[in-house]
MISEKE-613088 format. One record per atom (N, C-alpha, C, CB): x, y, z negated; residue in one letter. Coordinates in steps of 0.001 Angstrom, whole numbers, plus 524288, in hexadecimal, padded with zeros to 5 digits. Each point is the difference from the previous one (the first is absolute). Glycine has a CB too. Layout:
XYZa
...
//
This chain:
7CB797D70D7FE61x
80259803F37FC27x
7FAE4803567FFC4x
80AFB8001E80259x
7F3918014C7F869x
7FC4F804047FF16x
8026E8035C7FBC2x
7F8127FA71802B6x
80A68809B07FEBAx
80160803857FD1Cx
7FF80805FD80183x
804EE7F8AE7FD84x
7F83380AAC80033x
7FF6380583800DCx
8035A803197FCD9x
7F7807FE7F8024Dx
80BC4804D17FF6Dx
802CA804727FC5Fx
7FC1D803927FEE6x
808C87FF96803B3x
7F827802E27F793x
7FB9C804A87FF1Ax
803618055280092x
7F9697FA5E7F8C7x
803978085F80904x
801C1806977FFC4x
803E77FFFD80465x
7FF4D8027B7F542x
804FE8002380A0Cx
8047180116803F2x
804667FC4A80005x
7FDEE808EA7FF0Bx
7FFE17F1AD7FFB5x
803FF7FBAE7FFC7x
7FF827FC4F8059Bx
7FF4A7FFE87F4B8x
8059C7FDF880C7Fx
800427FDDD80452x
8028C7FA277FE25x
8009580982805E6x
7FD8D7F2177FC9Cx
803567FAE17FF8Ax
802957FF0F804D9x
7FA267FBF27F9C6x
80A93802E3804DAx
803DC7FF6980473x
803C17FA177FF5Ex
8006380BA08006Dx
7FFE47F268803F3x
803097FB4E7FFFFx
80533800F38024Ex
7F81A7FAD280085x
80C2E803F17FCB5x
804608018280184x
8023D7FD3080551x
800DF8023A7F653x
801D38001B80C8Ax
801F27FE2B80535x
805D27FEAA7FE9Bx
7F98E805F180651x
807C47F4B07FAB8x
8050D7FE5F7FEF1x
8035A801CC803ABx
7FD187F9037FBEAx
8080C8088E802D7x
803E680167802DCx
8029E7FB6F80226x
80094807B47FB1Cx
802F67F94380922x
802507FA9880272x
804717FE1A7FCA6x
7FDDE802A28097Bx
803237F8637F69Ex
803957FD287FD06x
805A28001880101x
7F8FA7FB357FF33x
807DD80715805F8x
80541801D280213x
801368041580145x
800347FA2080217x
804368076D7FE56x
802AA804FA801EFx
7FF868000980632x
806D68002C7F7ECx
7FAE8803F180A77x
7FFEE8004C80593x
8045A7FC4880239x
7FC738098A7FF97x
808007F66C7FC4Cx
8046D7FCBF80222x
7FF997F9C47FE1Dx
8060A808E07FFCEx
7F4F97F6487FF4Dx
7FF527FA1D7FEC9x
800FA7FE1B7FA42x
802CF7FED080934x
7FE948050A7F249x
801817FD7C7FB99x
7FADC7FF477FD5Ex
8094A803A77FF76x
7F5727F7197FE08x
7FBD48000D7FCA2x
7FFF18026F7FA20x
7FEE77F8A8805A0x
7FD70809107F94Cx
7FEDE803377FB6Bx
7FD657FC897FCB3x
7FF6B8086480452x
802EC7F5887F67Ex
7FD797FDF47FC9Bx
7FC2E801E67FD47x
8063F7FCD380062x
7F5408003A7FD21x
7FB0F802B07FD87x
801B3803DD7FC35x
7FA7A7F826800E9x
808D6805447FBF0x
802848040A7FB59x
8025D804D58016Ax
801FD7F8AE7FB92x
7FFF58084F808EEx
802928044F8019Bx
7FBD48040D80319x
808EA7FA0480060x
7F2A5804648007Ax
7FBFC8028E80335x
7FD6B804387FC5Cx
7FE4A7F788805E4x
8013D80CF77FC2Bx
7FCC7803947FD5Fx
7FA718000C8011Fx
8075B804AC7FFB9x
7F5357FCA17FCC5x
7FAC27FFE68006Bx
7FF328038F804BBx
7FDF77FE1C7F628x
7FECE8007080E91x
7FE3580329803B8x
7FC36803BE7FEE3x
802387F9A18049Dx
7FEC280AF07FD9Dx
7FC048044F7FDEBx
7FCB1800CC8048Bx
805FF804F27F978x
7F8777F848809C5x
7FC62800BF80495x
7FBB57FAA07FECAx
8081A8051E807D9x
7F3FA7FC937FA45x
7FBD27FBBF7FE7Ex
7FA7F8019E803D7x
804087FEB97F4BAx
7F9347FE3380BD2x
7FA6E7FFC6802A2x
7FBD8800EB7FC21x
803027F99B8068Fx
7FA7380A477FB1Ax
7FAC3801BE7FCA4x
7FC9E7FB1080133x
8001380B39800FBx
7FD6C7F34E7FA87x
7FC257FB8E7FF87x
7FAB6801447FF36x
806927FB717FCB5x
7F923808997FF22x
7FB28801E37FE9Cx
800F48056B7FD9Fx
7FC3C7F6CE7FEAFx
7FFD480C70801BFx
7FF99806477FDD2x
7FBC5800C07FCA4x
8036480396807DBx
7FE197FFE87F49Ex
7FBE6802F17FCA3x
7FC24803748028Ex
806767FFD97F9BCx
7F5E58016E804C4x
7FAEC8038D802F3x
8030B80589800CEx
7F66D7FB717FAA2x
80DE8805B0801E8x
800F680635800EFx
805EA7FF3B80243x
7F9A4805377F775x
808807F69480A89x
804B17FF91802E9x
7FED6800E8804FCx
803BD7FA5D7FA89x
7FC7D80A33807BAx
7FD588012E80584x
804F48018480392x
7F63F803D27FC28x
80E737FBC1801BEx
804B8800CC8028Ex
801DF7FB028033Bx
80216806977F8BEx
7FCA27F494804FDx
801C97FBD1802EBx
7FB017FCAB8018Bx
809328002B7FB47x
7F7657FBCB8088Ax
7FCCE7FC0D800F5x
801F27F9767FFC5x
7FC41808008052Bx
8002C7F54A7F9ECx
801907FB1E80016x
803277FE4780478x
7F8CD7FEE17FB0Fx
80B917FE86804D2x
8033A7FDFA8048Dx
8044880418800C0x
7F83B7FB16804B1x
808358092B7F8B4x
80500803A780096x
8045A7FE857FD8Cx
7FAED80692800A3x
809857F98380241x
8049B7FF2E7FDCFx
802B3804967FD35x
8004D7F9808068Ax
800A78068D7F415x
80103804777FDF0x
8060C7FF5A7FCC8x
7F4EA802287FFA8x
80D318024C7FEF4x
804D08001F7FC12x
7FED1801397FACDx
8052F8029D806AEx
7FCDE7FBD97F583x
7FEC48020C7FAD4x
804DD7FF357FCD6x
7F63A7FE0C80099x
80966804107FA2Bx
8055E800BE7FD91x
801327F9BB7FDE4x
7FEB280B567FCB6x
805DB7F34C802AEx
8027A7FB5D7FEE9x
7FD427FE1C7FA65x
80934802CC8056Dx
7F60E800E47F6B0x
7FF067FE327FADDx
7F942801CB7FF25x
80B6F801427FC53x
7F22E80036807EFx
7FA5D8021F80037x
7FC057FB977FF1Fx
802CB8072380672x
7F9267FA827F6FEx
7FB747FC6C7FF7Ex
800BF7FBCF7FC6Cx
7FDDC801F280877x
7FDDB7FA8D7F6D4x
7FFCB7FBBA7FCF1x
7FFF67FA31802ABx
7FB978069E7FA4Ex
806FF7F4E280484x
800347FB4F802F6x
7FA827FD337FE0Dx
80B2F7FF49800C0x
7F2467FECA801ACx
7FB697FBC87FF24x
800597FB448024Ax
7FAD08066C7FF73x
803607F6497FEFDx
7FF2F7FADE80387x
7FA797FE9D8004Fx
8088B7FC5A7FD75x
7F5E08035C80727x
7FA0C7FE7180151x
800F87F9ED802D4x
7FBA980B2D80202x
8029D7F04E7FBA3x
801527FB95802B8x
804A27FEFB7FF3Ex
7FA878011780590x
807D57FCB27FEECx
806207FEC58009Ex
802EA804A280263x
7FE217F63F80170x
7FF5680E4E7FFD3x
80255804D68014Fx
800E28041F7FCCAx
7FCD87FDB18067Cx
80808804367FAA6x
8017C805757FC74x
7FEEA804908038Dx
807D17FBDC7FA69x
7F5FB807E48024Ax
7FECA8055680259x
80238804467FCB2x
7F7C47FC9F803E3x
80752808667FD56x
80148804927FD26x
7FAB8803018004Dx
80A598002780217x
7F542802747F96Ex
7FC37803B17FFD4x
8027D804FB7FFA7x
7F9F47FA2B7FC41x
806058091E806D1x
800BB8056680093x
7FC63804537FEF1x
804C17FC3480557x
7FD3E807BB7F92Fx
7FCC0804FC7FFD8x
801CB801B9804EDx
7FF17802857F628x
7FC7F8012B80D0Ax
80191801B880511x
804D5803C27FFDAx
7F6927FEDF802BEx
80A478045D7F87Ex
80416803177FFCEx
805477FD8B7FFFEx
7FA1E805667FBF9x
8052B7F54A80356x
8064C7FD597FFB4x
801047FE0D80698x
7FF527FB427F43Ex
7FD2B805BE80EF1x
801507FE89804FFx
80313804A580305x
7F7E27F9B67FFC6x
80BED8055E80234x
802DE803B6802F9x
7FE7680120805B2x
806A87FD427FA40x
7F6B97FEC78085Bx
7FE1C800C08056Ex
7FF0B7FAD880283x
804DC8084E800C7x
7F87F7F9028041Fx
7FE157FAE680203x
804437FFC980567x
7F44B800427FC1Fx
80C5C7FA83804FCx
804397FEEF803D7x
7FD6A7FE538051Cx
806897FD487F8D8x
7FAA18044980A8Ax
7FEFB8001F805B5x
7FA118027F801EBx
806797F77680002x
//
């Protein structure tokens, strides 16, 4: 993949949530919510708050979804990221 976000933008790959509840109930795909957690894949030159590989939380409807090859990503403004996990 060769994508470089510009300015304060960040490219994030969503981290999928578990398909079952703690009690073992399987959640169908159409009942799942979009995860608001992802891994930073690339950063713009002005996005100094995060690094590639960071796990981040962001708003459920934040950013723009893009497809690069067979994979789907989200381009977020740095201000759309709530924080770094871990």
